[in-house]
N, C-alpha and C positions, 0 to 999 in steps of 0.2 A: 504494499500499500504506498509506504514511504517512497520506494523507488518510483511508483507511478506518479506520485505528486512532483517528485524532482523531475522526472521526465516531461511532463505536461509544463513546468516551469520553464524547462530550457527550451522545449518547442514553442512556448508563448514568447520567450524573450528572443529567440531566433525570428519569429514573424514580426515581432516588432521592429528587430533591427533592419529587417528586409523593408518594411513598409516605411521606415525613416528614410533609407537610402533612396527609394522610388519617389517619395515625396520630395526628397531634394534635387534630385535630377528633374522632376516633373516642375518643382518651384523654378528652377534656373530656365528651363525650357520656356514656360509662361511667361519670364521676365524676357526673355530674347524675343519672344512672339511680339511684345509691344513696341519691338521695332520694325513691324511691318509697315512697308511705304518705300517712298523713294527720298534717297539721300544724296547729297554731294559735298566735296572737299576737295583737300590738297592732300598729296603724297609727300611725305618727308622719309628720306631713307638714311640708314646709318650702317655702313659707311656711304657717303653720298653716290649715289649710282646715276652716272650719264642716262638721260634717256628714260629716266624714271623719275628722280627727285623734282620736286615742284608740280609735278604734272598734275592735271584736274581728274578726279574720279568721280563716277557715277555709282552708287549702289542703290540695288532693288533688292527688298526682302520680302518675302511672300510666304504666307501660311497656306500650306497646299495639303492635300492627302487627307481630307476631312479632319483637318487639326492636327494631324500626326507628325507632319514634317515642316520646316521652314527652310525656303531656298533662298540662296545669297546670290545673287549675279553682281559682278562687278565690270565695269567698262571703264578702261583708263585712255586719257587723251592720247591719240597717236598710235594706238594699239588695234588691231583688228581683232582679237581675240576677246572672248567674254568667259572667265573662268567661273564655274558654278561650284557652290558649297552647299551640301545638305546636312542639315541638323536634325537629329530626331533621339526621341529616347529609345533605348534597347534596353529592355528588361529593366535593370536599376540604374543604368548609367545614361547620360547624356553624351551622345556621341556626333562627330562632325567627320564627314567624308567630302574632302577638297578634290574636285575634279580639276586637275592643273593642266594648264597650257604646257607644263615639261612632260606631258603624257604620261603622268602617273596618278595614282588615288591613295594619298596618305589617309590615315584615318587616325582621330585623336579622340579623347575622353576628357569631359570636363570636370573640374572642381570649382566651386564658388566660394567667392569672398563671404566673410561673415556678415556684411552689409547687404549682399545679395546684388550689389551693383556691378560686380565683376564677375565675368565667366572666363576661365583659363583652360584652354585645350592643351593637354600634353598628349604628344605622339605615342602612337602604340604600334602601328606598322603601316608598309606602304605596299600597294600591289603596282607592278608595272616597274619599268627600268627607272633608274635614278642617276643615270650617267650626266644628266643635264641639271639635277639637282631636287629637290622635293621640299614642299611645306613641311614646318617641323613643329610650329606652336602658334596658336592664336589666342588673341584675349579680346575680348569684346567689354566694354565699360560704358554702362548707361550712365549719363551725366544728367537729363533730363528728357521729357517726352520728345524733345525736338534737337537733341545733340548727344550723340556717343562717338566713341573712338574704338578704332579697331588696331591692333597691333598684330602684324604677321611676320615669324621669322621663317627666312627660306634657308635652306642647307644647301650650299653648293659644293659642288665635288671638291674633295680635300678637306671636308668639314669647316670649311670657310662658311660664313652666316651673313645675311642680308637683313637687317630690322625694316620693317616697314611700319610706318604709322600714318595713319587715316584719321583726321579729324572731321567729322560729318555732321553737316546740318541737315534737319529734314525738308524737304521740297514740297512733298505731298503726304 
């Protein structure tokens, strides 16, 4: 009898831990869904990258798949490509898959700041070749309903990285 109560306590504790993790991932996802709309701003790179630093960017975030996914599209001044990033809750984790113009698909998993305004994505793995580099890290920070920042880290061959900072204002 005592072991049955102990087992029940362990099961309930495990379920409550799982529910907390799911609610944290869902809470972060819901926060990011508030960014749905059109945004524009400037790109700042570190180290400064010719052809990218100071360029104008347009970002569109759209809630899709019956509210289960957030699609992020980015257009950069002077570039024909349109990289797409998909964010979704996968079991107990908020995940990001970046369909990169480098020809690969890195996946990342989120962790949220204590205040809930910053969602940081850490690299998990990448599908496709990395000979041209790959996206390795992303951070979304909500300043207010009409202002957010995005910080992306691109790993180049030889483990060199470029930090890209976007300061974005809502246009719609």
